[in-house]
PDB file with SEQRES, HELIX, SHEET and CRYST1 records, atoms N, CA, C and O in Angstrom:
SEQRES   1 A   54  MET GLY GLU PHE THR THR THR ILE GLU HIS ARG LEU ASP          
SEQRES   2 A   54  GLN ALA TYR LYS HIS LEU LYS GLU ALA ARG SER THR GLY          
SEQRES   3 A   54  ASP ASP TYR LEU ALA ASP THR LEU THR ALA GLU ILE GLU          
SEQRES   4 A   54  ASP LEU ARG ARG LEU ALA THR ASP ASN GLY VAL SER LEU          
SEQRES   5 A   54  GLN ARG                                                      
HELIX    1 AA1 GLU A    3  THR A   25  1                                  23    
HELIX    2 AA2 ASP A   28  ASP A   47  1                                  20    
CRYST1    1.000    1.000    1.000  90.00  90.00  90.00 P 1           1          
ATOM      1  N   MET A   1      78.011  99.744  77.059  1.00  0.00           N  
ATOM      2  CA  MET A   1      79.385 100.127  77.091  1.00  0.00           C  
ATOM      3  C   MET A   1      79.726 100.760  75.749  1.00  0.00           C  
ATOM      4  O   MET A   1      79.420 100.202  74.696  1.00  0.00           O  
ATOM      5  N   GLY A   2      80.358 101.924  75.792  1.00  0.00           N  
ATOM      6  CA  GLY A   2      80.660 102.639  74.570  1.00  0.00           C  
ATOM      7  C   GLY A   2      81.944 102.145  73.914  1.00  0.00           C  
ATOM      8  O   GLY A   2      82.712 101.369  74.482  1.00  0.00           O  
ATOM      9  N   GLU A   3      82.138 102.628  72.700  1.00  0.00           N  
ATOM     10  CA  GLU A   3      83.320 102.213  71.930  1.00  0.00           C  
ATOM     11  C   GLU A   3      84.599 102.672  72.604  1.00  0.00           C  
ATOM     12  O   GLU A   3      85.597 101.953  72.577  1.00  0.00           O  
ATOM     13  N   PHE A   4      84.592 103.866  73.217  1.00  0.00           N  
ATOM     14  CA  PHE A   4      85.751 104.381  73.953  1.00  0.00           C  
ATOM     15  C   PHE A   4      86.130 103.436  75.093  1.00  0.00           C  
ATOM     16  O   PHE A   4      87.293 103.058  75.234  1.00  0.00           O  
ATOM     17  N   THR A   5      85.152 103.064  75.892  1.00  0.00           N  
ATOM     18  CA  THR A   5      85.393 102.145  76.998  1.00  0.00           C  
ATOM     19  C   THR A   5      85.915 100.806  76.543  1.00  0.00           C  
ATOM     20  O   THR A   5      86.855 100.258  77.118  1.00  0.00           O  
ATOM     21  N   THR A   6      85.288 100.279  75.492  1.00  0.00           N  
ATOM     22  CA  THR A   6      85.719  98.991  74.939  1.00  0.00           C  
ATOM     23  C   THR A   6      87.177  99.047  74.453  1.00  0.00           C  
ATOM     24  O   THR A   6      87.952  98.116  74.671  1.00  0.00           O  
ATOM     25  N   THR A   7      87.524 100.137  73.803  1.00  0.00           N  
ATOM     26  CA  THR A   7      88.884 100.312  73.286  1.00  0.00           C  
ATOM     27  C   THR A   7      89.884 100.393  74.426  1.00  0.00           C  
ATOM     28  O   THR A   7      90.931  99.746  74.380  1.00  0.00           O  
ATOM     29  N   ILE A   8      89.579 101.170  75.437  1.00  0.00           N  
ATOM     30  CA  ILE A   8      90.463 101.311  76.590  1.00  0.00           C  
ATOM     31  C   ILE A   8      90.660  99.956  77.259  1.00  0.00           C  
ATOM     32  O   ILE A   8      91.793  99.574  77.552  1.00  0.00           O  
ATOM     33  N   GLU A   9      89.586  99.233  77.503  1.00  0.00           N  
ATOM     34  CA  GLU A   9      89.717  97.944  78.146  1.00  0.00           C  
ATOM     35  C   GLU A   9      90.491  96.933  77.307  1.00  0.00           C  
ATOM     36  O   GLU A   9      91.256  96.134  77.847  1.00  0.00           O  
ATOM     37  N   HIS A  10      90.294  96.963  75.972  1.00  0.00           N  
ATOM     38  CA  HIS A  10      91.036  96.074  75.094  1.00  0.00           C  
ATOM     39  C   HIS A  10      92.521  96.401  75.144  1.00  0.00           C  
ATOM     40  O   HIS A  10      93.368  95.517  75.271  1.00  0.00           O  
ATOM     41  N   ARG A  11      92.810  97.676  75.043  1.00  0.00           N  
ATOM     42  CA  ARG A  11      94.248  98.081  75.049  1.00  0.00           C  
ATOM     43  C   ARG A  11      94.887  97.747  76.405  1.00  0.00           C  
ATOM     44  O   ARG A  11      96.058  97.371  76.459  1.00  0.00           O  
ATOM     45  N   LEU A  12      94.145  97.877  77.471  1.00  0.00           N  
ATOM     46  CA  LEU A  12      94.688  97.514  78.798  1.00  0.00           C  
ATOM     47  C   LEU A  12      94.918  95.991  78.862  1.00  0.00           C  
ATOM     48  O   LEU A  12      95.959  95.545  79.343  1.00  0.00           O  
ATOM     49  N   ASP A  13      93.987  95.227  78.399  1.00  0.00           N  
ATOM     50  CA  ASP A  13      94.134  93.752  78.378  1.00  0.00           C  
ATOM     51  C   ASP A  13      95.394  93.357  77.630  1.00  0.00           C  
ATOM     52  O   ASP A  13      96.181  92.539  78.107  1.00  0.00           O  
ATOM     53  N   GLN A  14      95.582  93.943  76.455  1.00  0.00           N  
ATOM     54  CA  GLN A  14      96.769  93.662  75.643  1.00  0.00           C  
ATOM     55  C   GLN A  14      98.032  94.096  76.349  1.00  0.00           C  
ATOM     56  O   GLN A  14      99.020  93.362  76.345  1.00  0.00           O  
ATOM     57  N   ALA A  15      98.026  95.264  76.951  1.00  0.00           N  
ATOM     58  CA  ALA A  15      99.220  95.774  77.604  1.00  0.00           C  
ATOM     59  C   ALA A  15      99.611  94.887  78.826  1.00  0.00           C  
ATOM     60  O   ALA A  15     100.787  94.615  79.064  1.00  0.00           O  
ATOM     61  N   TYR A  16      98.590  94.458  79.574  1.00  0.00           N  
ATOM     62  CA  TYR A  16      98.888  93.589  80.694  1.00  0.00           C  
ATOM     63  C   TYR A  16      99.423  92.220  80.229  1.00  0.00           C  
ATOM     64  O   TYR A  16     100.318  91.654  80.858  1.00  0.00           O  
ATOM     65  N   LYS A  17      98.890  91.718  79.171  1.00  0.00           N  
ATOM     66  CA  LYS A  17      99.368  90.445  78.588  1.00  0.00           C  
ATOM     67  C   LYS A  17     100.824  90.575  78.149  1.00  0.00           C  
ATOM     68  O   LYS A  17     101.656  89.723  78.460  1.00  0.00           O  
ATOM     69  N   HIS A  18     101.119  91.645  77.426  1.00  0.00           N  
ATOM     70  CA  HIS A  18     102.479  91.846  76.921  1.00  0.00           C  
ATOM     71  C   HIS A  18     103.435  92.183  78.069  1.00  0.00           C  
ATOM     72  O   HIS A  18     104.613  91.835  78.004  1.00  0.00           O  
ATOM     73  N   LEU A  19     102.952  92.849  79.110  1.00  0.00           N  
ATOM     74  CA  LEU A  19     103.792  93.093  80.268  1.00  0.00           C  
ATOM     75  C   LEU A  19     104.222  91.796  80.961  1.00  0.00           C  
ATOM     76  O   LEU A  19     105.379  91.632  81.349  1.00  0.00           O  
ATOM     77  N   LYS A  20     103.254  90.874  81.104  1.00  0.00           N  
ATOM     78  CA  LYS A  20     103.571  89.593  81.708  1.00  0.00           C  
ATOM     79  C   LYS A  20     104.625  88.864  80.865  1.00  0.00           C  
ATOM     80  O   LYS A  20     105.553  88.273  81.417  1.00  0.00           O  
ATOM     81  N   GLU A  21     104.491  88.901  79.567  1.00  0.00           N  
ATOM     82  CA  GLU A  21     105.465  88.248  78.681  1.00  0.00           C  
ATOM     83  C   GLU A  21     106.819  88.921  78.780  1.00  0.00           C  
ATOM     84  O   GLU A  21     107.850  88.250  78.809  1.00  0.00           O  
ATOM     85  N   ALA A  22     106.821  90.254  78.833  1.00  0.00           N  
ATOM     86  CA  ALA A  22     108.117  90.983  78.926  1.00  0.00           C  
ATOM     87  C   ALA A  22     108.828  90.636  80.221  1.00  0.00           C  
ATOM     88  O   ALA A  22     110.037  90.408  80.233  1.00  0.00           O  
ATOM     89  N   ARG A  23     108.079  90.598  81.301  1.00  0.00           N  
ATOM     90  CA  ARG A  23     108.701  90.251  82.600  1.00  0.00           C  
ATOM     91  C   ARG A  23     109.203  88.812  82.596  1.00  0.00           C  
ATOM     92  O   ARG A  23     110.253  88.523  83.170  1.00  0.00           O  
ATOM     93  N   SER A  24     108.465  87.906  81.955  1.00  0.00           N  
ATOM     94  CA  SER A  24     108.909  86.509  81.985  1.00  0.00           C  
ATOM     95  C   SER A  24     110.148  86.289  81.145  1.00  0.00           C  
ATOM     96  O   SER A  24     110.897  85.347  81.401  1.00  0.00           O  
ATOM     97  N   THR A  25     110.391  87.134  80.141  1.00  0.00           N  
ATOM     98  CA  THR A  25     111.582  87.000  79.323  1.00  0.00           C  
ATOM     99  C   THR A  25     112.711  87.923  79.770  1.00  0.00           C  
ATOM    100  O   THR A  25     113.789  87.930  79.176  1.00  0.00           O  
ATOM    101  N   GLY A  26     112.460  88.690  80.810  1.00  0.00           N  
ATOM    102  CA  GLY A  26     113.524  89.569  81.371  1.00  0.00           C  
ATOM    103  C   GLY A  26     113.736  90.836  80.565  1.00  0.00           C  
ATOM    104  O   GLY A  26     114.788  91.461  80.696  1.00  0.00           O  
ATOM    105  N   ASP A  27     112.781  91.246  79.734  1.00  0.00           N  
ATOM    106  CA  ASP A  27     112.948  92.467  78.922  1.00  0.00           C  
ATOM    107  C   ASP A  27     112.460  93.648  79.790  1.00  0.00           C  
ATOM    108  O   ASP A  27     111.292  94.036  79.761  1.00  0.00           O  
ATOM    109  N   ASP A  28     113.405  94.187  80.551  1.00  0.00           N  
ATOM    110  CA  ASP A  28     113.096  95.296  81.507  1.00  0.00           C  
ATOM    111  C   ASP A  28     112.641  96.543  80.781  1.00  0.00           C  
ATOM    112  O   ASP A  28     111.726  97.219  81.252  1.00  0.00           O  
ATOM    113  N   TYR A  29     113.251  96.876  79.644  1.00  0.00           N  
ATOM    114  CA  TYR A  29     112.905  98.092  78.912  1.00  0.00           C  
ATOM    115  C   TYR A  29     111.443  98.003  78.427  1.00  0.00           C  
ATOM    116  O   TYR A  29     110.675  98.950  78.598  1.00  0.00           O  
ATOM    117  N   LEU A  30     111.068  96.880  77.831  1.00  0.00           N  
ATOM    118  CA  LEU A  30     109.703  96.710  77.355  1.00  0.00           C  
ATOM    119  C   LEU A  30     108.737  96.701  78.531  1.00  0.00           C  
ATOM    120  O   LEU A  30     107.644  97.255  78.415  1.00  0.00           O  
ATOM    121  N   ALA A  31     109.092  96.097  79.651  1.00  0.00           N  
ATOM    122  CA  ALA A  31     108.252  96.077  80.809  1.00  0.00           C  
ATOM    123  C   ALA A  31     107.989  97.518  81.339  1.00  0.00           C  
ATOM    124  O   ALA A  31     106.872  97.867  81.722  1.00  0.00           O  
ATOM    125  N   ASP A  32     109.058  98.320  81.339  1.00  0.00           N  
ATOM    126  CA  ASP A  32     108.899  99.724  81.790  1.00  0.00           C  
ATOM    127  C   ASP A  32     108.022 100.517  80.829  1.00  0.00           C  
ATOM    128  O   ASP A  32     107.209 101.339  81.252  1.00  0.00           O  
ATOM    129  N   THR A  33     108.194 100.267  79.543  1.00  0.00           N  
ATOM    130  CA  THR A  33     107.425 100.951  78.519  1.00  0.00           C  
ATOM    131  C   THR A  33     105.926 100.582  78.680  1.00  0.00           C  
ATOM    132  O   THR A  33     105.061 101.457  78.638  1.00  0.00           O  
ATOM    133  N   LEU A  34     105.639  99.291  78.863  1.00  0.00           N  
ATOM    134  CA  LEU A  34     104.274  98.830  78.988  1.00  0.00           C  
ATOM    135  C   LEU A  34     103.653  99.322  80.307  1.00  0.00           C  
ATOM    136  O   LEU A  34     102.462  99.628  80.359  1.00  0.00           O  
ATOM    137  N   THR A  35     104.448  99.394  81.341  1.00  0.00           N  
ATOM    138  CA  THR A  35     103.925  99.913  82.605  1.00  0.00           C  
ATOM    139  C   THR A  35     103.514 101.386  82.444  1.00  0.00           C  
ATOM    140  O   THR A  35     102.487 101.816  82.970  1.00  0.00           O  
ATOM    141  N   ALA A  36     104.311 102.126  81.732  1.00  0.00           N  
ATOM    142  CA  ALA A  36     103.950 103.540  81.482  1.00  0.00           C  
ATOM    143  C   ALA A  36     102.699 103.637  80.618  1.00  0.00           C  
ATOM    144  O   ALA A  36     101.865 104.516  80.835  1.00  0.00           O  
ATOM    145  N   GLU A  37     102.559 102.742  79.638  1.00  0.00           N  
ATOM    146  CA  GLU A  37     101.352 102.728  78.798  1.00  0.00           C  
ATOM    147  C   GLU A  37     100.119 102.408  79.617  1.00  0.00           C  
ATOM    148  O   GLU A  37      99.063 103.014  79.438  1.00  0.00           O  
ATOM    149  N   ILE A  38     100.264 101.441  80.526  1.00  0.00           N  
ATOM    150  CA  ILE A  38      99.107 101.069  81.392  1.00  0.00           C  
ATOM    151  C   ILE A  38      98.711 102.247  82.280  1.00  0.00           C  
ATOM    152  O   ILE A  38      97.527 102.539  82.447  1.00  0.00           O  
ATOM    153  N   GLU A  39      99.700 102.910  82.840  1.00  0.00           N  
ATOM    154  CA  GLU A  39      99.400 104.078  83.679  1.00  0.00           C  
ATOM    155  C   GLU A  39      98.710 105.178  82.876  1.00  0.00           C  
ATOM    156  O   GLU A  39      97.774 105.801  83.375  1.00  0.00           O  
ATOM    157  N   ASP A  40      99.150 105.427  81.649  1.00  0.00           N  
ATOM    158  CA  ASP A  40      98.510 106.406  80.797  1.00  0.00           C  
ATOM    159  C   ASP A  40      97.095 106.026  80.428  1.00  0.00           C  
ATOM    160  O   ASP A  40      96.207 106.878  80.428  1.00  0.00           O  
ATOM    161  N   LEU A  41      96.868 104.771  80.116  1.00  0.00           N  
ATOM    162  CA  LEU A  41      95.513 104.325  79.767  1.00  0.00           C  
ATOM    163  C   LEU A  41      94.601 104.421  80.960  1.00  0.00           C  
ATOM    164  O   LEU A  41      93.447 104.826  80.822  1.00  0.00           O  
ATOM    165  N   ARG A  42      95.087 104.059  82.131  1.00  0.00           N  
ATOM    166  CA  ARG A  42      94.250 104.140  83.340  1.00  0.00           C  
ATOM    167  C   ARG A  42      93.917 105.618  83.664  1.00  0.00           C  
ATOM    168  O   ARG A  42      92.799 105.936  84.068  1.00  0.00           O  
ATOM    169  N   ARG A  43      94.904 106.501  83.479  1.00  0.00           N  
ATOM    170  CA  ARG A  43      94.662 107.930  83.711  1.00  0.00           C  
ATOM    171  C   ARG A  43      93.658 108.460  82.697  1.00  0.00           C  
ATOM    172  O   ARG A  43      92.775 109.236  83.062  1.00  0.00           O  
ATOM    173  N   LEU A  44      93.767 108.069  81.461  1.00  0.00           N  
ATOM    174  CA  LEU A  44      92.811 108.498  80.401  1.00  0.00           C  
ATOM    175  C   LEU A  44      91.422 108.022  80.749  1.00  0.00           C  
ATOM    176  O   LEU A  44      90.456 108.768  80.592  1.00  0.00           O  
ATOM    177  N   ALA A  45      91.304 106.811  81.213  1.00  0.00           N  
ATOM    178  CA  ALA A  45      90.016 106.266  81.582  1.00  0.00           C  
ATOM    179  C   ALA A  45      89.415 107.084  82.753  1.00  0.00           C  
ATOM    180  O   ALA A  45      88.251 107.481  82.706  1.00  0.00           O  
ATOM    181  N   THR A  46      90.207 107.320  83.770  1.00  0.00           N  
ATOM    182  CA  THR A  46      89.760 108.108  84.936  1.00  0.00           C  
ATOM    183  C   THR A  46      89.324 109.485  84.544  1.00  0.00           C  
ATOM    184  O   THR A  46      88.280 109.968  84.984  1.00  0.00           O  
ATOM    185  N   ASP A  47      90.132 110.134  83.701  1.00  0.00           N  
ATOM    186  CA  ASP A  47      89.831 111.518  83.279  1.00  0.00           C  
ATOM    187  C   ASP A  47      88.528 111.604  82.484  1.00  0.00           C  
ATOM    188  O   ASP A  47      87.913 112.667  82.399  1.00  0.00           O  
ATOM    189  N   ASN A  48      88.105 110.452  81.891  1.00  0.00           N  
ATOM    190  CA  ASN A  48      86.896 110.469  81.096  1.00  0.00           C  
ATOM    191  C   ASN A  48      85.756 109.707  81.740  1.00  0.00           C  
ATOM    192  O   ASN A  48      84.778 109.368  81.073  1.00  0.00           O  
ATOM    193  N   GLY A  49      85.875 109.431  83.043  1.00  0.00           N  
ATOM    194  CA  GLY A  49      84.804 108.826  83.800  1.00  0.00           C  
ATOM    195  C   GLY A  49      84.542 107.388  83.480  1.00  0.00           C  
ATOM    196  O   GLY A  49      83.429 106.896  83.664  1.00  0.00           O  
ATOM    197  N   VAL A  50      85.581 106.691  82.989  1.00  0.00           N  
ATOM    198  CA  VAL A  50      85.425 105.240  82.673  1.00  0.00           C  
ATOM    199  C   VAL A  50      85.843 104.456  83.918  1.00  0.00           C  
ATOM    200  O   VAL A  50      86.956 104.596  84.424  1.00  0.00           O  
ATOM    201  N   SER A  51      84.911 103.627  84.392  1.00  0.00           N  
ATOM    202  CA  SER A  51      85.204 102.742  85.544  1.00  0.00           C  
ATOM    203  C   SER A  51      85.813 101.461  85.002  1.00  0.00           C  
ATOM    204  O   SER A  51      85.240 100.808  84.130  1.00  0.00           O  
ATOM    205  N   LEU A  52      86.991 101.103  85.531  1.00  0.00           N  
ATOM    206  CA  LEU A  52      87.700  99.918  85.067  1.00  0.00           C  
ATOM    207  C   LEU A  52      87.538  98.777  86.045  1.00  0.00           C  
ATOM    208  O   LEU A  52      87.480  99.013  87.251  1.00  0.00           O  
ATOM    209  N   GLN A  53      87.461  97.530  85.560  1.00  0.00           N  
ATOM    210  CA  GLN A  53      87.337  96.370  86.383  1.00  0.00           C  
ATOM    211  C   GLN A  53      88.663  96.034  87.077  1.00  0.00           C  
ATOM    212  O   GLN A  53      88.654  95.570  88.217  1.00  0.00           O  
ATOM    213  N   ARG A  54      89.783  96.257  86.421  1.00  0.00           N  
ATOM    214  CA  ARG A  54      91.108  95.892  86.980  1.00  0.00           C  
ATOM    215  C   ARG A  54      91.574  96.964  87.865  1.00  0.00           C  
ATOM    216  O   ARG A  54      92.659  96.865  88.437  1.00  0.00           O  
TER     217      ARG A  54                                                      
END                                                                             
């Protein structure tokens, strides 16, 4: 696994963790921001041929 893949997966893990926290505290703005970040990271992975587990 390359450094790019590792970085994408780490950033996704963190974004999902923070999204869960934002939703549990009712922070809709942060949840929306994190959802957009997750979508961008997943798109970036797909565009670069990175297969994601999630």
